[in-house]
PLY file of the C-alpha trace (Angstrom):
ply
format ascii 1.0
element vertex 149
property float x
property float y
property float z
element edge 148
property int vertex1
property int vertex2
end_header
-4.18 -13.91 -6.45
-1.16 -14.75 -4.11
1.40 -14.47 -7.25
0.36 -10.79 -7.45
0.50 -10.20 -3.88
3.61 -11.65 -3.68
5.00 -9.48 -6.89
3.38 -6.10 -5.07
5.47 -7.15 -2.13
8.79 -7.77 -3.91
8.55 -4.29 -6.15
8.01 -2.60 -2.59
10.96 -4.51 -0.92
13.03 -3.40 -4.73
12.20 -0.01 -4.28
12.83 0.71 -1.10
16.15 -1.36 -0.91
17.03 0.85 -4.06
16.48 3.76 -1.83
18.11 2.53 1.23
21.63 2.12 -1.12
21.40 5.31 -2.60
20.10 7.46 0.36
20.62 8.50 3.73
17.83 9.93 5.86
16.22 13.48 5.07
17.95 13.74 1.91
16.13 14.85 -1.02
16.63 14.29 -4.98
15.03 17.00 -7.33
13.47 15.30 -10.30
11.16 18.34 -10.93
12.14 20.98 -8.04
9.42 22.29 -6.79
7.41 19.59 -8.13
8.51 15.94 -7.00
11.57 14.15 -5.44
12.91 11.55 -4.02
13.15 12.36 -0.57
14.04 9.40 1.90
12.75 8.96 4.93
12.11 6.20 7.38
7.84 6.15 8.97
7.14 5.25 12.37
3.51 5.73 11.86
0.96 5.24 9.01
0.19 7.80 6.60
0.86 10.83 7.47
2.48 9.99 10.53
-0.02 8.88 12.23
0.43 6.59 15.18
3.72 6.62 15.67
5.80 3.78 16.95
2.68 1.27 17.52
4.55 -1.59 15.18
2.78 -4.69 16.56
-0.58 -2.77 16.18
0.64 -2.13 12.25
1.23 -5.54 12.17
-1.52 -7.05 13.65
-3.80 -5.09 12.13
-1.70 -6.56 8.53
-2.22 -10.32 9.96
-5.86 -10.12 10.59
-6.81 -8.68 7.48
-4.66 -10.90 5.60
-5.78 -13.65 7.70
-9.53 -12.57 6.67
-8.71 -12.26 2.86
-7.79 -15.86 3.05
-11.17 -17.24 4.64
-12.82 -15.47 2.31
-11.22 -16.29 -0.90
-13.52 -18.06 -1.96
-15.95 -14.80 -1.98
-13.32 -12.79 -2.93
-12.70 -15.40 -6.43
-16.96 -15.19 -7.43
-16.36 -11.27 -7.66
-15.19 -10.13 -10.33
-11.59 -8.82 -11.63
-11.65 -5.50 -10.52
-12.58 -6.94 -6.48
-9.94 -8.99 -7.15
-6.92 -7.51 -8.53
-8.24 -4.25 -6.45
-8.07 -6.66 -2.62
-4.36 -8.74 -4.20
-3.04 -4.83 -4.56
-4.18 -4.02 -1.69
-3.41 -6.67 0.08
0.17 -6.65 -1.38
1.19 -2.70 -0.16
-0.03 -4.12 3.26
2.22 -7.04 3.38
4.95 -4.86 1.91
4.96 -2.19 4.87
4.42 -4.67 7.36
7.96 -6.33 6.35
9.70 -3.07 7.23
7.96 -2.63 10.51
9.14 -6.20 11.45
12.18 -6.19 10.29
13.24 -2.47 11.30
10.23 -1.19 13.27
9.59 1.43 10.36
8.91 2.36 6.67
11.15 3.63 4.05
9.49 6.56 2.64
10.25 8.08 -0.60
7.76 9.90 -3.64
7.05 13.50 -2.18
5.22 15.84 -4.51
6.13 18.43 -1.53
1.95 19.14 -0.99
1.58 15.47 0.16
3.33 13.31 2.91
6.48 11.38 1.45
4.76 8.10 0.07
5.99 4.60 -0.90
5.76 1.55 -3.81
3.01 -0.15 -0.81
1.14 2.46 -0.62
0.19 3.21 -3.65
-0.76 -0.41 -4.14
-2.83 0.53 -1.08
-4.94 3.62 -2.80
-5.18 1.63 -6.18
-6.48 -1.85 -4.12
-9.12 0.30 -2.16
-10.14 2.60 -4.93
-11.03 -0.50 -7.49
-12.66 -2.60 -4.35
-14.74 0.39 -3.83
-15.50 1.08 -7.64
-16.44 -2.32 -8.10
-18.60 -2.35 -5.07
-19.99 0.86 -6.18
-20.68 -0.08 -9.86
-22.03 -3.72 -8.67
-24.67 -1.61 -6.51
-25.42 0.56 -9.04
-26.47 -2.01 -11.38
-28.32 -3.93 -8.51
-30.57 -0.28 -8.19
-31.02 0.30 -11.54
-29.06 3.64 -11.00
-27.21 4.66 -14.06
-25.52 7.06 -13.14
0 1
1 2
2 3
3 4
4 5
5 6
6 7
7 8
8 9
9 10
10 11
11 12
12 13
13 14
14 15
15 16
16 17
17 18
18 19
19 20
20 21
21 22
22 23
23 24
24 25
25 26
26 27
27 28
28 29
29 30
30 31
31 32
32 33
33 34
34 35
35 36
36 37
37 38
38 39
39 40
40 41
41 42
42 43
43 44
44 45
45 46
46 47
47 48
48 49
49 50
50 51
51 52
52 53
53 54
54 55
55 56
56 57
57 58
58 59
59 60
60 61
61 62
62 63
63 64
64 65
65 66
66 67
67 68
68 69
69 70
70 71
71 72
72 73
73 74
74 75
75 76
76 77
77 78
78 79
79 80
80 81
81 82
82 83
83 84
84 85
85 86
86 87
87 88
88 89
89 90
90 91
91 92
92 93
93 94
94 95
95 96
96 97
97 98
98 99
99 100
100 101
101 102
102 103
103 104
104 105
105 106
106 107
107 108
108 109
109 110
110 111
111 112
112 113
113 114
114 115
115 116
116 117
117 118
118 119
119 120
120 121
121 122
122 123
123 124
124 125
125 126
126 127
127 128
128 129
129 130
130 131
131 132
132 133
133 134
134 135
135 136
136 137
137 138
138 139
139 140
140 141
141 142
142 143
143 144
144 145
145 146
146 147
147 148
């Protein structure tokens, strides 16, 4: 699991460094005009710009979640592959964004679908990880109750 967490965090960091090396704040490069752009944004908050300039809060939350995952590692290992990978994806994304917050006080975002807030690789892994954990939990719960939907 640690390899996955580190892999996600490194991938996130490399993509952010690449974006920072070729773009400046506010710069937008159309990939599919009107649909998808690379737009360089320095985000001092969370998703949708919530809780701006709360660096200590976000770092603290990430540290608490990482400690909880460490303490629950034996339980997580006993869960199915979907839960284990989901937890690793989530933590890798959280660590990736935490590195930005510690280093600069903001998170670099650059994927822009124009109808949604700009996001980054870490955000993708956080969302996919949570989705995997939820899906795994729902599958397990439906098996226990005999539901077949």
